[in-house]
N, C-alpha and C positions, 0 to 999 in steps of 0.2 A: 927539252924540258927546261922551263924557266928557272933561273937561279933566284932564290929568295934572298933579298938584301934588306938590311935594316934602313938604309937610306936610298931614296930614289933620286939620282942626280938630275933627272929631267924635271923634278919638282922644286929645284932650288930657286928659280925665278919666281914661281908662285909664292913660295915662302917669304922671299924678300919683299915682294909687293904687298903681301898680306901683313907682314911685320910693319912696313912703312905706313900703311893705311891705319892699322890699329894704333900705332904710336901717335899719328896725327890726330886720330879720334880721341885718344886719351888726353893729349895736350890741349886740344880744343875744349873738351868737356871740363877739364880742370880750370881753364881760363874762364869759361862761362860760369862755372860754379863760383869762382872767385869774384866775378862781377856781381853775381846774385848775393853772395855773402856780404860784399861791401855795401851793396844797395840796402840790404835788410839791416845789417848790424851797425853801419856807420852813417849812411846818408839819411835813411828814413827810420831811425831807431824809435823816435817818438810816435810815429804813425803806426808801427807794427807792435810796439809794446812787448807783450808776453812772447810773441813769436820770435822777436829779435833776441830776447833773453835766452830762450830755449836753444836757438841756433848757435848763439855764442857759447852756451854751456856744452853743446854737442861738439863744436869745433873751436876749442880755445886757441886763439892765435895771439902771439905777443903784440900788444899795441893795437889789436883789432885790425891788423894788416894781413891779408891773405897772401901767403907766399908758398911757392912750390918750386921744386927743382927737377932735374933730369931723373933722379931716383924715384920721385913720386910719379912722374909720367911713365917710367918703365914698369913700376909695380902696378899702376892702374891699367896699363896696357896688357900686362900678363893676366890680370883679373878679367878684363874684357874678353881676351882670347879664350881663357878657360871657360867662362860662362857661355861663350858663343859655340863652343864645341860640345856642350852638354846635351844629352838626349832628352827631349821633352815628351811626356806621355801623350800629348795631343797628336804627335806624329803617328803613334800606334793606333790611336782612335780613328784618325782619318784613313789610314791604310786598311784597318779592319772594316770600316764602313764601305770603302771602295770594293773590297773583296766580296762583302755580303751583297752589295748592289749588283756586282758582276754575276754572282751565282744566281741571284733572283732573276736577272735578265736571261741568263742561259736556260734556266728552268722554264721561264715563260715562253721563250723561243722554241724549246723542245716540245712543250704542250701544244703550241700553235702549229708546229710542223706535224705533230701527231694528228691533230684535228683535220688538217688539210689532207693528210694521207688517208684518213678514214672516210672522208666525203668524196 
């Protein structure tokens, strides 16, 4: 009988790799968003006009300089991890359609086999 444990030691490496990749993704995403923010709100502010003002109001940065630190990267990484583990209703829809198609095919095969049997 297998012992139920809360932690699976064999999955530590998987967790470490996933954590590293999610942290890298979070840091890179914040870096690219910072470049986007700088481009819109500092470099091309006259070109974008109202969009630049709205973005600046949504993300007020002191001196219009985008800055983030390890805390921001960790919090954003946790958000990414939580959202990636969420169950999406489309998965149920795909599974249900696959089961219906399988039942339909089995029913058609059974009818075909019955026809062959009768003739």
